C-alpha positions in Angstrom: -49.8 88.4 -39.0 -50.0 84.5 -38.6 -51.8 83.0 -41.3 -52.7 79.3 -40.4 -52.5 76.6 -43.7 -55.9 76.6 -45.3 -57.1 76.0 -49.1 -56.5 79.4 -50.7 -57.7 78.1 -54.3 -54.9 79.9 -55.7 -55.7 83.3 -54.6 -53.3 85.6 -53.0 -52.4 85.2 -49.1 -50.9 88.7 -49.2 -52.5 90.6 -52.2 -51.2 93.9 -53.4 -51.5 97.1 -51.3 -52.2 94.5 -48.0 -52.7 96.5 -44.6 -50.1 95.4 -43.1 -47.2 94.5 -45.4 -48.2 96.6 -48.5 -44.8 96.2 -49.9 -44.9 92.4 -50.4 -47.0 89.7 -52.4 -47.8 86.3 -52.0 -49.8 83.7 -53.6 -49.5 80.0 -53.5 -51.1 78.0 -56.2 -51.3 74.2 -56.7 -51.7 72.8 -60.3 -52.4 69.4 -61.9 -50.9 68.4 -65.1 -51.9 70.6 -68.1 -53.6 73.0 -65.9 -52.4 77.2 -66.5 -52.5 80.1 -64.1 -52.3 83.7 -65.4 -52.0 86.7 -63.0 -51.1 90.2 -63.4 -49.8 92.5 -60.7 -49.2 96.1 -61.7 -46.7 97.9 -59.4 -45.5 94.8 -58.3 -42.3 92.9 -59.8 -43.0 89.3 -58.9 -41.0 85.7 -59.3 -42.2 82.3 -60.1 -40.8 79.9 -58.0 -42.0 76.2 -57.5 -41.8 74.8 -54.3 -42.5 71.0 -55.9 -43.0 70.2 -59.5 -42.5 71.7 -62.7 -44.1 74.6 -64.7 -43.3 76.0 -68.0 -43.2 79.9 -67.8 -44.1 82.9 -69.8 -43.5 86.3 -69.5 -44.9 88.5 -72.1 -44.3 86.4 -74.7 -40.5 85.2 -73.0 -41.0 81.7 -72.7 -39.0 79.3 -69.6 -39.4 75.7 -70.2 -38.8 73.3 -67.2 -38.8 75.5 -64.3 -38.6 73.4 -60.9 -36.8 70.1 -60.6 -38.5 68.9 -57.1 -40.3 66.4 -57.0 -41.2 65.3 -53.2 -41.0 68.4 -50.9 -39.0 71.5 -50.5 -36.0 69.6 -49.4 -35.7 67.7 -52.6 -33.3 69.7 -54.4 -32.3 73.1 -55.4 -34.6 76.1 -55.9 -35.5 77.7 -59.4 -37.6 80.7 -60.5 -38.4 83.0 -63.3 -38.6 86.6 -62.6 -41.3 88.6 -63.8 -41.2 92.4 -64.0 -43.7 94.9 -62.9 -47.2 94.6 -64.0 -45.9 91.9 -66.7 -48.2 89.4 -68.3 -47.3 86.2 -66.4 -48.7 82.3 -67.2 -47.5 79.3 -66.3 -48.3 75.5 -67.1 -47.8 72.7 -64.8 -45.7 70.2 -66.6 -45.2 67.7 -63.9 -48.1 65.3 -62.2 -48.8 68.2 -59.8 -46.7 71.3 -58.8 -46.9 73.9 -56.0 -45.8 77.3 -56.8 -45.0 80.3 -54.7 -45.6 83.6 -56.5 -43.7 86.4 -54.5 -43.8 89.9 -55.2 -42.6 93.6 -53.8 -44.0 96.5 -54.7 -41.7 98.3 -57.6 -42.8 100.7 -60.4 -40.0 100.3 -62.9 -40.1 97.7 -65.7 -37.0 95.5 -65.9 -36.3 92.4 -67.9 -37.6 89.1 -67.0 -35.2 86.1 -66.8 -34.7 82.7 -65.3 -32.9 81.7 -62.1 -31.7 77.9 -62.7 -30.3 75.5 -59.8 -26.8 76.0 -60.6 -27.3 79.8 -60.1 -28.3 79.9 -56.7 -26.0 81.5 -54.1 -26.1 79.1 -50.9 -24.5 80.2 -47.5 -24.4 77.8 -44.4 -23.6 79.3 -41.2 -23.7 79.0 -37.4 -23.6 75.8 -35.4 -24.7 72.8 -33.4 -23.3 74.2 -30.3 -24.9 77.9 -30.5 -28.1 76.2 -31.6 -28.2 78.3 -34.7 -26.9 75.9 -37.4 -28.6 77.3 -40.8 -28.3 77.0 -44.6 -29.9 79.8 -46.9 -30.1 79.6 -50.4 -30.8 82.8 -52.1 -32.7 82.4 -55.1 -33.1 86.4 -55.8 -30.0 87.7 -53.6 -27.0 90.0 -54.5 -25.9 88.5 -57.8 -29.3 90.1 -59.1 -29.0 93.7 -57.7 -29.0 95.3 -60.8 -31.4 93.4 -62.6 -34.1 93.2 -60.0 -35.9 96.4 -58.4 -36.6 96.1 -54.8 -37.4 92.1 -54.7 -35.4 89.8 -52.0 -36.3 86.0 -52.0 -34.4 83.4 -50.3 -35.3 79.8 -48.7 -33.8 79.4 -45.2 -33.5 75.7 -43.5 -32.4 75.0 -40.1 -29.7 72.0 -40.1 -30.2 69.3 -38.0 -33.3 68.7 -35.9 -34.3 71.8 -34.1 -32.6 75.3 -33.4 -33.3 78.6 -33.8 -33.2 81.2 -36.9 -33.1 84.8 -37.2 -31.0 85.3 -34.0 -29.9 87.6 -32.5 -32.7 89.4 -32.7 -33.1 91.8 -35.4 -35.7 94.2 -37.2 -35.7 95.8 -40.4 -38.8 98.8 -39.9 -37.3 102.2 -40.2 -35.7 103.6 -43.0 -31.9 105.2 -41.1 -29.5 104.8 -43.7 -26.9 103.6 -43.3 -27.9 101.6 -40.0 -31.3 100.1 -41.0 -33.5 100.2 -43.9 -37.4 99.8 -43.8 -38.6 95.7 -45.4 -41.8 94.4 -45.1 -41.2 90.7 -44.9 -43.3 87.1 -45.5 -42.5 83.8 -44.7 -43.9 80.5 -45.6 -42.8 77.3 -43.4 -42.5 73.7 -43.8 -41.5 71.3 -41.5 -39.7 67.7 -41.8 -41.5 65.4 -40.8 -44.6 67.5 -41.7 -46.2 67.3 -38.4 -43.1 69.3 -36.5 -43.6 72.6 -35.3 -42.0 75.9 -34.4 -42.7 79.4 -33.2 -42.5 82.6 -34.1 -41.6 85.3 -31.9 -42.3 89.4 -32.4 -41.5 91.8 -30.2 -42.0 95.3 -30.9 -39.2 97.8 -30.8 -39.2 99.1 -26.9 -41.9 96.5 -25.4 -40.5 94.2 -22.8 -42.8 91.1 -23.8 -43.4 90.4 -27.3 -46.1 87.7 -28.8 -44.9 83.8 -29.9 -47.1 82.2 -32.7 -47.3 78.6 -33.2 -45.9 77.2 -36.3 -47.0 74.2 -38.2 -46.4 73.0 -41.8 -47.7 75.1 -44.2 -47.7 78.6 -41.9 -47.6 81.7 -43.7 -46.1 84.9 -41.2 -46.0 88.7 -42.1 -45.0 91.3 -40.5 -43.8 95.2 -41.1 -42.3 95.6 -37.6 -40.4 94.8 -34.7 -37.5 91.8 -33.8 -38.4 88.3 -35.2 -36.3 85.4 -34.6 -38.0 81.8 -34.8 -37.1 78.4 -33.5 -38.1 74.8 -34.5 -38.9 72.4 -31.9 -36.0 69.5 -31.1 -36.4 66.7 -33.7 -37.5 68.7 -36.8 -36.0 70.2 -39.7 -37.7 73.8 -40.6 -37.7 75.6 -44.1 -39.3 78.9 -44.7 -39.6 80.8 -47.9 -38.9 84.3 -47.4 -39.8 87.6 -49.4 -38.9 90.7 -48.8 -39.6 94.1 -50.2 -37.9 97.4 -49.2 -39.3 101.1 -49.3 -36.3 102.8 -50.7 -33.7 100.3 -51.3 -33.3 96.9 -52.1 -30.4 96.0 -49.9 -31.4 94.8 -46.4 -29.8 96.6 -43.5 -30.8 94.7 -40.0 -30.7 96.5 -36.7 -29.8 93.7 -34.1 -31.8 94.4 -30.6 -29.0 95.8 -28.3 -29.6 93.4 -25.5 -28.2 90.4 -27.7 -26.4 92.4 -30.6 -23.2 90.8 -28.7 -24.0 87.6 -29.8 -23.1 88.1 -33.6 -19.7 87.6 -32.1 -20.0 83.9 -31.2 -21.9 82.5 -34.0 -19.5 81.1 -37.2 -20.2 82.9 -40.2 -23.1 85.2 -39.2 -21.1 88.3 -40.9 -21.0 86.8 -43.9 -24.8 85.9 -44.2 -25.5 89.4 -43.1 -23.4 90.7 -45.8 -25.0 88.5 -48.6 -28.5 90.2 -47.9 -27.0 93.6 -49.4 
């Protein structure tokens, strides 16, 4: 499902119990200095991750000041977030001139403890190469280091390195729980481009179908899906970013299943096996 950018008035783009991706939740909240936003999502753990701007966050009375250091755009520094347990009363207040805040969630009933992830805590990996047109950088916000503190939610930022190139290749899917070969994870992306008039394409190919669908991505596009192989590509001359939310059905760790026709290319992309390990 491609959701073209629109003014959502701080209402979820992907709400709880969504018909396509019921395991995930996504909202974009835009605030001016001094404005506050309150939410509560029973049955879903979430994280408050500013795309730009700075907020003070309160989770059930626990306070975290100065979350988010980026001013211009998502390329302007490292991400930060606050993890909010399932169903917790969460509020954040804009302390910068303005803020655009991603609220990401995954279905999970057990209540964990809240915590903050600061810029120095981000787990980053860079892999691929210009020659293979797969050069990218991943910043794990809620990655493997938080496996014992988070239920099912995985949150990362992915960047194409250089101008143009593929991401999510070789084509892979994660829509069936068949351990140890694959897990079922719903996924939501939000895309940004630099310059912001850039564009890309998202391919979605159902398992077994010869021909899939291609979706035109622009700055602010959201893409949500529950099945299929899903590589994407940025047009030449443009850098691409996407905020990623993964919610698993039975476990947090993601196990990808590569499309058989293209799986051999795992051996051609420098560092990709290290990247795959980071999602576990």
